[in-house]
N, C-alpha and C positions, 0 to 999 in steps of 0.2 A: 091799220093803227089802233081796230078794235079789239083786234087778236093780244097785241102787247100790251095794251091797257090791262085785259084780262088777264094774262099771265104775270104781269106786274100786281096785278090785285090777289091774284093766288099764292104768289112768293110772300106778300105782305101776310097774309092770313097764317102761312105757315111758320113764318117770323115771329110773330104774336104769340102762335100755339107755342113755339119750342122756347120763347123767352122765360118760361117758369121756370126750366129746368136747368140744372147746371151745365157746364160746358162738358163735364165729363160722361154726362147722361145723353146727350144730344150732338156726339162726336160724329156720328153717321151723318146727321145732319149738315153739319159746320163742312164735312167732306164733300157732300154734294154741292153746296153752294158754291164752295170752291172751284169744282169741275164746272158748273152751271156759267160761272164766273170766266173761266176759260173759254167754254164754247163762244159766248156771246164775245168774247173778247176779240176771239179769231174771224168771225165772220159779220161783225158790227163796223161799220163806217168810222173813221176817224177816231179809232179807239187804240190807246196802248197798253200794253201788259207790260209787267215787270215780275221776275221770278223774284224773291227777297229772301236771303237766309235769315233765319229767325234765332235758330236755336247756335249757340258760340260750341258746339261739341266737336271740333275738328280734331282729327288724328291725324298723324302726321303723316302717315302714308295711306290717307283715306280711298278705297278703291272704288268702294259702291258708292252709288249716289243714293242719300236718304231722303225720299219725299216730305218725312215729317219735319224735316229741320226746314222747310221752305213753305210760304205761302207766295200766290199770285195776286198780285194789285193790277186792277185795270182803271184808267182814267181818260177821259176825254181829250183829244188834243184839238187846241185851238190855234188855228192856223191864220 
């Protein structure tokens, strides 16, 4: 439990640090946080994660998956 509190504290420090920058300037950090959320969603209990398309630039015969058009959202399951 102490390790998780320490990790949460360090992530909060990083978020506060990058808060002063524009979204474009900290895109690498945003990508890191999204990957981090995916990783914790996979390994955490009672967590549901969803891949949501945020960009509506659909092509009629889209063959490639565009990861920039999606975000992963996680939430706790309450049963």
